[in-house]
Backbone atoms as SQL, in Angstrom:
CREATE TABLE atoms (id INTEGER PRIMARY KEY, chain TEXT, resi INTEGER, resn TEXT, atom TEXT, x REAL, y REAL, z REAL);
INSERT INTO atoms VALUES
  (1, 'A', 1, 'UNK', 'N', 3.070, 21.107, 23.961),
  (2, 'A', 1, 'UNK', 'CA', 1.694, 21.524, 24.148),
  (3, 'A', 1, 'UNK', 'C', 0.939, 20.579, 25.103),
  (4, 'A', 2, 'UNK', 'N', 1.137, 19.277, 25.019),
  (5, 'A', 2, 'UNK', 'CA', 0.479, 18.336, 25.826),
  (6, 'A', 2, 'UNK', 'C', 1.214, 18.076, 27.116),
  (7, 'A', 3, 'UNK', 'N', 0.484, 18.116, 28.249),
  (8, 'A', 3, 'UNK', 'CA', 1.181, 17.920, 29.572),
  (9, 'A', 3, 'UNK', 'C', 0.795, 16.598, 30.180),
  (10, 'A', 4, 'UNK', 'N', 0.260, 15.701, 29.396),
  (11, 'A', 4, 'UNK', 'CA', -0.118, 14.372, 29.922),
  (12, 'A', 4, 'UNK', 'C', 1.109, 13.528, 30.198),
  (13, 'A', 5, 'UNK', 'N', 0.975, 12.499, 31.044),
  (14, 'A', 5, 'UNK', 'CA', 2.107, 11.624, 31.405),
  (15, 'A', 5, 'UNK', 'C', 2.626, 10.975, 30.128),
  (16, 'A', 6, 'UNK', 'N', 1.706, 10.373, 29.375),
  (17, 'A', 6, 'UNK', 'CA', 2.119, 9.844, 28.007),
  (18, 'A', 6, 'UNK', 'C', 1.701, 11.002, 27.013),
  (19, 'A', 7, 'UNK', 'N', 2.611, 11.649, 26.380),
  (20, 'A', 7, 'UNK', 'CA', 2.278, 12.747, 25.480),
  (21, 'A', 7, 'UNK', 'C', 1.341, 12.358, 24.347),
  (22, 'A', 8, 'UNK', 'N', 0.377, 13.196, 24.053),
  (23, 'A', 8, 'UNK', 'CA', -0.502, 12.895, 22.931),
  (24, 'A', 8, 'UNK', 'C', 0.168, 13.072, 21.585),
  (25, 'A', 9, 'UNK', 'N', -0.346, 12.369, 20.541),
  (26, 'A', 9, 'UNK', 'CA', 0.238, 12.601, 19.238),
  (27, 'A', 9, 'UNK', 'C', 0.098, 14.050, 18.770),
  (28, 'A', 10, 'UNK', 'N', 1.086, 14.548, 18.058),
  (29, 'A', 10, 'UNK', 'CA', 1.036, 15.917, 17.523),
  (30, 'A', 10, 'UNK', 'C', -0.044, 16.018, 16.441),
  (31, 'A', 11, 'UNK', 'N', -0.355, 17.255, 16.117),
  (32, 'A', 11, 'UNK', 'CA', -1.447, 17.551, 15.185),
  (33, 'A', 11, 'UNK', 'C', -1.103, 17.064, 13.761),
  (34, 'A', 12, 'UNK', 'N', 0.167, 16.860, 13.490),
  (35, 'A', 12, 'UNK', 'CA', 0.539, 16.442, 12.130),
  (36, 'A', 12, 'UNK', 'C', 0.865, 14.938, 12.078),
  (37, 'A', 13, 'UNK', 'N', 0.630, 14.175, 13.186),
  (38, 'A', 13, 'UNK', 'CA', 0.874, 12.785, 13.208),
  (39, 'A', 13, 'UNK', 'C', -0.299, 12.050, 12.638),
  (40, 'A', 14, 'UNK', 'N', -0.072, 10.795, 12.067),
  (41, 'A', 14, 'UNK', 'CA', -1.138, 10.002, 11.526),
  (42, 'A', 14, 'UNK', 'C', -2.190, 9.608, 12.557),
  (43, 'A', 15, 'UNK', 'N', -1.785, 9.463, 13.804),
  (44, 'A', 15, 'UNK', 'CA', -2.714, 9.045, 14.822),
  (45, 'A', 15, 'UNK', 'C', -3.230, 10.265, 15.711),
  (46, 'A', 16, 'UNK', 'N', -3.270, 11.449, 15.154),
  (47, 'A', 16, 'UNK', 'CA', -3.610, 12.692, 15.865),
  (48, 'A', 16, 'UNK', 'C', -4.972, 12.600, 16.536),
  (49, 'A', 17, 'UNK', 'N', -5.897, 11.870, 16.023),
  (50, 'A', 17, 'UNK', 'CA', -7.235, 11.760, 16.631),
  (51, 'A', 17, 'UNK', 'C', -7.261, 11.029, 17.893),
  (52, 'A', 18, 'UNK', 'N', -6.168, 10.370, 18.300),
  (53, 'A', 18, 'UNK', 'CA', -6.085, 9.656, 19.554),
  (54, 'A', 18, 'UNK', 'C', -5.712, 10.556, 20.752),
  (55, 'A', 19, 'UNK', 'N', -5.518, 11.813, 20.503),
  (56, 'A', 19, 'UNK', 'CA', -5.166, 12.760, 21.510),
  (57, 'A', 19, 'UNK', 'C', -6.402, 12.941, 22.518),
  (58, 'A', 20, 'UNK', 'N', -6.114, 13.397, 23.705),
  (59, 'A', 20, 'UNK', 'CA', -7.138, 13.545, 24.741),
  (60, 'A', 20, 'UNK', 'C', -8.062, 14.783, 24.407),
  (61, 'A', 21, 'UNK', 'N', -9.421, 14.575, 24.441),
  (62, 'A', 21, 'UNK', 'CA', -10.300, 15.706, 24.293),
  (63, 'A', 21, 'UNK', 'C', -10.220, 16.654, 25.505),
  (64, 'A', 22, 'UNK', 'N', -10.119, 17.914, 25.195),
  (65, 'A', 22, 'UNK', 'CA', -10.098, 18.904, 26.279),
  (66, 'A', 22, 'UNK', 'C', -11.411, 19.683, 26.357),
  (67, 'A', 23, 'UNK', 'N', -12.219, 19.604, 25.301),
  (68, 'A', 23, 'UNK', 'CA', -13.539, 20.258, 25.326),
  (69, 'A', 23, 'UNK', 'C', -14.407, 19.475, 24.315),
  (70, 'A', 24, 'UNK', 'N', -15.540, 19.070, 24.840),
  (71, 'A', 24, 'UNK', 'CA', -16.500, 18.263, 23.994),
  (72, 'A', 24, 'UNK', 'C', -17.742, 19.023, 23.837),
  (73, 'A', 25, 'UNK', 'N', -18.335, 19.035, 22.678),
  (74, 'A', 25, 'UNK', 'CA', -19.631, 19.665, 22.345),
  (75, 'A', 25, 'UNK', 'C', -20.482, 18.741, 21.451),
  (76, 'A', 26, 'UNK', 'N', -20.957, 17.620, 22.032),
  (77, 'A', 26, 'UNK', 'CA', -21.656, 16.657, 21.211),
  (78, 'A', 26, 'UNK', 'C', -22.894, 17.214, 20.657),
  (79, 'A', 27, 'UNK', 'N', -23.569, 18.235, 21.308),
  (80, 'A', 27, 'UNK', 'CA', -24.755, 18.827, 20.763),
  (81, 'A', 27, 'UNK', 'C', -24.494, 19.578, 19.465),
  (82, 'A', 28, 'UNK', 'N', -23.190, 19.982, 19.242),
  (83, 'A', 28, 'UNK', 'CA', -22.776, 20.670, 18.063),
  (84, 'A', 28, 'UNK', 'C', -22.029, 19.751, 17.146),
  (85, 'A', 29, 'UNK', 'N', -21.681, 18.628, 17.596),
  (86, 'A', 29, 'UNK', 'CA', -20.929, 17.640, 16.776),
  (87, 'A', 29, 'UNK', 'C', -19.475, 17.756, 16.650),
  (88, 'A', 30, 'UNK', 'N', -18.765, 18.337, 17.632),
  (89, 'A', 30, 'UNK', 'CA', -17.325, 18.463, 17.627),
  (90, 'A', 30, 'UNK', 'C', -16.625, 18.359, 18.982),
  (91, 'A', 31, 'UNK', 'N', -15.352, 18.057, 18.920),
  (92, 'A', 31, 'UNK', 'CA', -14.559, 18.039, 20.124),
  (93, 'A', 31, 'UNK', 'C', -13.190, 18.669, 19.788),
  (94, 'A', 32, 'UNK', 'N', -12.619, 19.380, 20.750),
  (95, 'A', 32, 'UNK', 'CA', -11.269, 19.964, 20.655),
  (96, 'A', 32, 'UNK', 'C', -10.329, 19.030, 21.382),
  (97, 'A', 33, 'UNK', 'N', -9.280, 18.594, 20.676),
  (98, 'A', 33, 'UNK', 'CA', -8.337, 17.658, 21.284),
  (99, 'A', 33, 'UNK', 'C', -7.099, 18.518, 21.799),
  (100, 'A', 34, 'UNK', 'N', -6.344, 17.928, 22.714),
  (101, 'A', 34, 'UNK', 'CA', -5.226, 18.677, 23.380),
  (102, 'A', 34, 'UNK', 'C', -4.154, 19.035, 22.408),
  (103, 'A', 35, 'UNK', 'N', -4.099, 18.467, 21.213),
  (104, 'A', 35, 'UNK', 'CA', -3.119, 18.836, 20.250),
  (105, 'A', 35, 'UNK', 'C', -3.564, 19.970, 19.297),
  (106, 'A', 36, 'UNK', 'N', -4.782, 20.478, 19.549),
  (107, 'A', 36, 'UNK', 'CA', -5.253, 21.618, 18.800),
  (108, 'A', 36, 'UNK', 'C', -6.172, 21.223, 17.660),
  (109, 'A', 37, 'UNK', 'N', -6.386, 19.934, 17.453),
  (110, 'A', 37, 'UNK', 'CA', -7.189, 19.445, 16.365),
  (111, 'A', 37, 'UNK', 'C', -8.678, 19.491, 16.782),
  (112, 'A', 38, 'UNK', 'N', -9.532, 19.981, 15.869),
  (113, 'A', 38, 'UNK', 'CA', -11.017, 19.942, 16.107),
  (114, 'A', 38, 'UNK', 'C', -11.460, 18.721, 15.345),
  (115, 'A', 39, 'UNK', 'N', -12.098, 17.801, 16.077),
  (116, 'A', 39, 'UNK', 'CA', -12.597, 16.543, 15.534),
  (117, 'A', 39, 'UNK', 'C', -14.116, 16.615, 15.401),
  (118, 'A', 40, 'UNK', 'N', -14.660, 16.415, 14.163),
  (119, 'A', 40, 'UNK', 'CA', -16.055, 16.476, 13.955),
  (120, 'A', 40, 'UNK', 'C', -16.688, 15.157, 13.942),
  (121, 'A', 41, 'UNK', 'N', -17.977, 15.036, 14.298),
  (122, 'A', 41, 'UNK', 'CA', -18.655, 13.751, 14.326),
  (123, 'A', 41, 'UNK', 'C', -18.787, 13.071, 12.996),
  (124, 'A', 42, 'UNK', 'N', -18.670, 13.807, 11.885),
  (125, 'A', 42, 'UNK', 'CA', -18.818, 13.210, 10.577),
  (126, 'A', 42, 'UNK', 'C', -17.461, 12.741, 10.048),
  (127, 'A', 43, 'UNK', 'N', -16.471, 12.602, 10.963),
  (128, 'A', 43, 'UNK', 'CA', -15.117, 12.114, 10.644),
  (129, 'A', 43, 'UNK', 'C', -14.257, 13.156, 9.969),
  (130, 'A', 44, 'UNK', 'N', -14.691, 14.430, 9.934),
  (131, 'A', 44, 'UNK', 'CA', -13.837, 15.491, 9.426),
  (132, 'A', 44, 'UNK', 'C', -12.911, 15.991, 10.549),
  (133, 'A', 45, 'UNK', 'N', -11.804, 16.637, 10.168),
  (134, 'A', 45, 'UNK', 'CA', -10.911, 17.210, 11.082),
  (135, 'A', 45, 'UNK', 'C', -10.474, 18.654, 10.645),
  (136, 'A', 46, 'UNK', 'N', -10.246, 19.508, 11.594),
  (137, 'A', 46, 'UNK', 'CA', -9.702, 20.840, 11.322),
  (138, 'A', 46, 'UNK', 'C', -8.390, 20.856, 12.113),
  (139, 'A', 47, 'UNK', 'N', -7.339, 21.022, 11.401),
  (140, 'A', 47, 'UNK', 'CA', -5.984, 21.072, 12.020),
  (141, 'A', 47, 'UNK', 'C', -5.684, 22.500, 12.502),
  (142, 'A', 48, 'UNK', 'N', -4.793, 22.685, 13.461),
  (143, 'A', 48, 'UNK', 'CA', -4.456, 23.991, 13.985),
  (144, 'A', 48, 'UNK', 'C', -4.000, 25.012, 12.944),
  (145, 'A', 49, 'UNK', 'N', -3.456, 24.506, 11.832),
  (146, 'A', 49, 'UNK', 'CA', -3.000, 25.409, 10.768),
  (147, 'A', 49, 'UNK', 'C', -4.124, 25.805, 9.792),
  (148, 'A', 50, 'UNK', 'N', -5.316, 25.256, 10.017),
  (149, 'A', 50, 'UNK', 'CA', -6.458, 25.632, 9.168),
  (150, 'A', 50, 'UNK', 'C', -6.771, 24.571, 8.063),
  (151, 'A', 51, 'UNK', 'N', -5.936, 23.578, 7.989),
  (152, 'A', 51, 'UNK', 'CA', -6.108, 22.568, 6.965),
  (153, 'A', 51, 'UNK', 'C', -7.283, 21.659, 7.322),
  (154, 'A', 52, 'UNK', 'N', -8.142, 21.372, 6.392),
  (155, 'A', 52, 'UNK', 'CA', -9.281, 20.497, 6.532),
  (156, 'A', 52, 'UNK', 'C', -8.928, 19.062, 6.075),
  (157, 'A', 53, 'UNK', 'N', -9.240, 18.098, 6.915),
  (158, 'A', 53, 'UNK', 'CA', -8.922, 16.712, 6.572),
  (159, 'A', 53, 'UNK', 'C', -10.222, 15.939, 6.592),
  (160, 'A', 54, 'UNK', 'N', -10.575, 15.236, 5.522),
  (161, 'A', 54, 'UNK', 'CA', -11.752, 14.386, 5.419),
  (162, 'A', 54, 'UNK', 'C', -11.218, 12.970, 5.582),
  (163, 'A', 55, 'UNK', 'N', -11.443, 12.327, 6.711),
  (164, 'A', 55, 'UNK', 'CA', -10.856, 11.003, 6.943),
  (165, 'A', 55, 'UNK', 'C', -11.711, 9.933, 6.289),
  (166, 'A', 56, 'UNK', 'N', -12.968, 10.225, 6.009),
  (167, 'A', 56, 'UNK', 'CA', -13.820, 9.237, 5.336),
  (168, 'A', 56, 'UNK', 'C', -13.994, 9.659, 3.891),
  (169, 'A', 57, 'UNK', 'N', -13.537, 8.870, 2.974),
  (170, 'A', 57, 'UNK', 'CA', -13.699, 9.231, 1.533),
  (171, 'A', 57, 'UNK', 'C', -15.178, 9.169, 1.164),
  (172, 'A', 58, 'UNK', 'N', -15.820, 10.232, 0.849),
  (173, 'A', 58, 'UNK', 'CA', -17.173, 10.284, 0.494),
  (174, 'A', 58, 'UNK', 'C', -17.344, 10.010, -0.998),
  (175, 'A', 59, 'UNK', 'N', -18.310, 9.151, -1.337),
  (176, 'A', 59, 'UNK', 'CA', -18.542, 8.858, -2.769),
  (177, 'A', 59, 'UNK', 'C', -20.073, 8.904, -2.945),
  (178, 'A', 60, 'UNK', 'N', -20.483, 9.181, -4.109),
  (179, 'A', 60, 'UNK', 'CA', -21.896, 9.199, -4.470),
  (180, 'A', 60, 'UNK', 'C', -22.360, 7.818, -4.676),
  (181, 'A', 61, 'UNK', 'N', -23.538, 7.469, -4.181),
  (182, 'A', 61, 'UNK', 'CA', -24.140, 6.148, -4.380),
  (183, 'A', 61, 'UNK', 'C', -24.488, 6.043, -5.813),
  (184, 'A', 62, 'UNK', 'N', -24.281, 4.819, -6.313),
  (185, 'A', 62, 'UNK', 'CA', -24.680, 4.508, -7.730),
  (186, 'A', 62, 'UNK', 'C', -26.202, 4.441, -7.819),
  (187, 'A', 63, 'UNK', 'N', -26.773, 4.972, -8.857),
  (188, 'A', 63, 'UNK', 'CA', -28.202, 4.907, -9.114),
  (189, 'A', 63, 'UNK', 'C', -28.504, 3.653, -9.876),
  (190, 'A', 64, 'UNK', 'N', -29.413, 2.845, -9.371),
  (191, 'A', 64, 'UNK', 'CA', -29.728, 1.598, -10.098),
  (192, 'A', 64, 'UNK', 'C', -30.351, 1.884, -11.422),
  (193, 'A', 65, 'UNK', 'N', -29.972, 1.131, -12.436),
  (194, 'A', 65, 'UNK', 'CA', -30.545, 1.314, -13.788),
  (195, 'A', 65, 'UNK', 'C', -31.932, 0.870, -13.926);
């Protein structure tokens, strides 16, 4: 899929977010990488097979007593 001199990581690799962006839409908060991954500004990812990956573990803040 990737035609770069140094091939980009595949969509199922751990370092998939290091692939080259082919389309950027900062006004909408996302970018399409050359490996087919959609990378969102909130650290979420949408893989080409439809799988959603949340790279930042979200937790609720503790309420002070």
